[in-house]
C-alpha positions as CSV (number, residue, x, y, z in Angstrom):
1,M,53.7,-44.2,198.6
2,R,55.4,-41.2,197.0
3,V,57.3,-41.6,193.8
4,P,60.5,-39.6,193.6
5,V,60.4,-36.7,191.2
6,V,63.5,-38.0,189.4
7,V,61.7,-41.2,188.6
8,L,58.7,-39.3,187.2
9,L,61.0,-37.1,185.1
10,M,62.9,-40.2,183.7
11,L,59.7,-42.2,182.9
12,P,59.1,-40.5,179.5
13,L,62.7,-41.3,178.5
14,V,62.4,-44.9,179.3
15,V,59.1,-45.2,177.5
16,T,60.5,-43.5,174.5
17,A,63.5,-45.7,174.5
18,Q,61.4,-48.8,174.7
19,S,59.0,-47.8,171.9
20,H,61.5,-46.3,169.5
21,Q,64.1,-49.1,169.9
22,G,61.7,-51.9,170.3
23,M,63.3,-52.7,173.7
24,S,61.4,-54.7,176.3
25,E,62.1,-54.4,180.0
26,E,64.0,-57.7,179.7
27,D,66.1,-56.2,176.9
28,M,66.9,-53.2,178.9
29,Q,67.9,-55.3,181.9
30,K,70.1,-57.4,179.6
31,M,71.7,-54.2,178.2
32,M,72.4,-52.9,181.7
33,Q,74.0,-56.2,182.7
34,Q,76.2,-56.1,179.6
35,M,77.2,-52.5,180.3
36,Q,78.1,-53.5,183.9
37,G,80.2,-56.4,182.6
38,M,82.0,-54.1,180.1
39,K,82.6,-51.6,182.9
40,S,84.2,-54.3,185.0
41,C,86.3,-55.5,182.1
42,M,87.5,-51.9,181.3
43,E,88.5,-51.5,185.0
44,N,91.1,-54.3,184.4
45,I,92.8,-52.4,181.6
46,D,95.9,-50.5,182.5
47,Q,94.9,-46.9,182.5
48,E,98.5,-45.7,182.0
49,E,98.7,-47.8,178.8
50,M,95.4,-46.4,177.7
51,Q,96.7,-42.8,178.1
52,K,99.9,-43.7,176.2
53,L,97.8,-45.1,173.3
54,E,95.7,-42.0,173.4
55,R,98.7,-39.7,173.2
56,R,100.2,-41.8,170.3
57,S,96.9,-41.7,168.5
58,R,96.6,-38.0,168.8
59,K,100.1,-37.5,167.6
60,M,99.5,-39.8,164.6
61,E,96.3,-38.0,163.8
62,A,98.1,-34.7,163.7
63,E,100.8,-36.1,161.4
64,I,98.2,-37.6,159.1
65,R,96.2,-34.3,159.0
66,S,99.4,-32.5,158.2
67,L,100.3,-34.9,155.4
68,C,96.8,-34.5,154.0
69,A,97.0,-30.7,154.2
70,R,100.2,-30.8,152.2
71,G,98.6,-33.0,149.5
72,E,100.7,-36.0,150.5
73,R,97.7,-38.4,150.3
74,D,99.6,-41.5,149.5
75,E,102.0,-41.0,152.4
76,A,99.1,-40.2,154.8
77,Q,97.2,-43.4,153.7
78,S,100.4,-45.4,154.2
79,Q,101.1,-44.0,157.6
80,A,97.5,-44.6,158.7
81,M,97.6,-48.2,157.5
82,K,100.9,-48.8,159.2
83,F,99.6,-47.4,162.5
84,G,96.4,-49.3,162.2
85,L,98.3,-52.6,161.8
86,E,100.5,-51.8,164.7
87,M,97.6,-51.0,166.9
88,S,95.8,-54.1,166.0
89,G,98.6,-56.1,167.5
90,D,98.8,-54.0,170.7
91,P,97.8,-56.0,173.9
92,T,95.8,-53.1,175.3
93,I,93.9,-52.7,172.1
94,K,93.2,-56.4,172.1
95,A,91.9,-56.2,175.7
96,L,89.7,-53.3,174.7
97,G,88.3,-55.4,171.8
98,A,87.5,-58.2,174.2
99,C,85.6,-55.8,176.5
100,G,83.8,-54.5,173.5
101,E,82.7,-58.0,172.4
102,M,80.5,-58.0,175.6
103,M,78.4,-55.3,174.0
104,K,78.2,-57.1,170.6
105,G,74.6,-57.3,169.4
106,M,73.3,-54.8,172.0
107,M,73.1,-52.0,169.4
108,P,73.3,-53.6,166.0
109,Q,73.3,-51.5,162.9
110,M,74.2,-48.4,164.9
111,L,77.9,-48.8,164.9
112,F,80.0,-48.3,161.8
113,N,77.0,-47.6,159.5
114,D,78.9,-45.0,157.7
115,R,81.9,-47.2,156.8
116,P,82.4,-48.2,153.2
117,E,81.7,-51.8,152.4
118,E,84.7,-52.3,150.1
119,P,88.2,-52.5,151.5
120,G,90.4,-49.8,150.0
121,S,87.4,-47.6,149.1
122,Y,88.2,-45.3,152.0
123,H,91.0,-42.7,152.1
124,V,92.2,-41.2,155.4
125,C,92.3,-37.7,153.9
126,D,88.6,-37.7,152.8
């Protein structure tokens, strides 16, 4: 039986992932199932709404950067907080969050490691 070249090329990557991340074959299978579930979940989210949110987010980012560049730090922080609160109530964002919950625990400690612990210790201009 011949093993495809692609499999042979991928083998070191799989072995490295298992040894460096402490992942067993069962863990990898579970991760793949979670990723498939998340993909299915994401397919149910209105892509047009996602694009609208992306455009709004880019526009808000530009406005905040502009405020920061002009030294209007308090206004930039205020606008960022207001936008964040608005987005937290958006149905599409909530649906994305639900999809993301499927991946919870898959890669602990990797996400948001650079966020400050204390609320208010972060400024949008920094």
